[in-house]
C-alpha positions in Angstrom: 26.0 -121.2 55.0 22.2 -121.4 54.8 20.2 -118.8 56.6 16.6 -117.5 56.5 17.6 -114.7 54.2 18.6 -117.2 51.4 15.4 -119.3 51.6 12.8 -119.1 48.9 9.4 -117.8 50.0 6.0 -117.9 48.4 2.8 -115.8 48.3 -0.5 -116.1 46.7 -1.0 -113.7 43.8 -4.5 -113.2 42.3 -5.0 -111.4 39.0 -8.3 -109.5 39.3 -8.6 -109.3 35.5 -8.8 -113.0 34.9 -9.4 -114.3 38.4 -6.4 -116.7 38.2 -4.8 -117.4 41.5 -1.3 -118.8 41.7 1.5 -119.3 44.2 4.6 -117.3 43.3 8.0 -117.9 44.9 10.3 -114.9 45.6 13.8 -114.3 47.1 14.5 -112.7 50.4 15.3 -109.2 49.1 12.7 -108.9 46.4 10.2 -106.1 46.2 6.7 -106.1 44.8 8.1 -104.4 41.6 10.5 -107.3 41.1 7.8 -109.9 41.5 5.4 -108.1 39.2 7.9 -107.7 36.4 8.9 -111.3 36.7 5.2 -112.3 36.6 4.7 -110.4 33.3 2.8 -107.3 34.6 3.4 -103.8 33.4 4.1 -102.0 36.7 2.8 -98.7 35.5 -0.5 -100.2 34.9 -1.4 -102.0 38.0 -2.8 -101.4 41.5 -1.8 -104.0 44.1 -4.0 -104.7 47.1 -3.1 -106.6 50.3 -6.6 -107.4 51.7 -8.5 -104.0 51.3 -5.3 -101.9 51.4 -3.4 -100.7 48.4 0.4 -101.2 48.8 3.3 -99.3 47.2 5.3 -101.1 44.6 8.6 -100.7 46.5 7.2 -102.8 49.4 9.5 -105.7 50.4 7.7 -109.1 50.1 8.7 -110.5 53.5 5.3 -109.8 55.2 3.0 -110.3 52.4 1.1 -113.5 52.0 -1.8 -112.8 49.7 -2.0 -110.0 47.1 -4.4 -109.1 44.3 -3.2 -107.4 41.2 -5.7 -105.1 39.5 -4.7 -104.1 36.0 -6.0 -100.6 35.2 -7.0 -99.0 32.0 -7.0 -95.4 30.9 -7.9 -93.7 27.7 -8.1 -90.3 26.2 
């Protein structure tokens, strides 16, 4: 049985570091953490923005359509 929860969805992901914008598909129950790991980001080193608002990494992807991933650096 095919329902809306089994359909693949997509959002636009922009990497702030290199300016690359790409469309990424995700499953109905995926979180931002799942998507970032699958896309090759280290989740401890990123800030994710939806418009001008930072969003938590455990956010479900259902209502996101355009995110920007900012890779942060720190040193000592």
